[in-house]
N, C-alpha and C positions, 0 to 999 in steps of 0.2 A: 780382645780391638778394644788397640788405646783410640779416644773420641778429644782431640781438643779444639781449640775453635783460635783464633787470631792473637797469636802469640803476646802480638801489643793494644793497646787500646788507639782506634782510631782520631779518638780529639787529643787525649791526653800527652798519648803515649806508651803510657805505665806497661809495663809487662804485668800481663794477666793470663797469658796460656795456662799458666801450670796452677791456675784455682779453678778454673773446671769441671775436671776429674771427681776434683776432691768436694765444690760443689755440688755434682750428680749423685753422687754416695749418701749424703747427710743427704738428700733432700729425697731420693727415693725410701733410703730406712725412715725418714716420718715418713712419707705419706704410706712405708708400709706398716709398721706401726700404728699411723691414725687409723687402716682400712681396717687393721685386726681389731680394735676397739671399740670401734662402731660399727663395723660388722655390713659396710658400703664396700662397692668394687670400686678400684685404681682407675676405672676408668669416668666414674663418676663425678662429672664438673662437681660437684660439693663436697670430696673428698678435699678438694685443690685449697677450697677457699678458706679454711682455719689454718694453711699451714702456712709461717710466717716466714716466706722466703729472708725478708730483709733481714734476721739473727742469725743467719748461717752467716750472707754478704758482710755483717759486720764481725762471728767471729773469726771469719778470713781475711778483717780489715781488708773486704771493699769499701768504698767510705767516701769516693768521689761519684757523681749521680753520672757521670759516662759511662765511670767501668761497670757499675754496677749496672745500668742500663744494657751495655754493651756483652755483661754475664747473661741477664733473664731473659734478655730476649736471642740469644740464641737458637738455633735450632738445629738440625740433622743436613745433611747434606746425604751419606749414604741410609739406602733401604736397612734394609734389618739387625737393626741396632736398638737393644733394650738397652 
């Protein structure tokens, strides 16, 4: 199932909807790589502390604070999606 966020930032009206699926895949890959190397569970809070999400957003050219916040704070509204 394809999950997306609002296609435009609510503050600056920049189109960012296409970035979230790419961001999520990159974040899940970093999390799985980190948990394999450290033998932590992906559900462990300590596993998410060392992942630098800002570097992913920089690579995706999401530079404005409002767009970064919109992307980072998005949560699913559909249950059962991993």
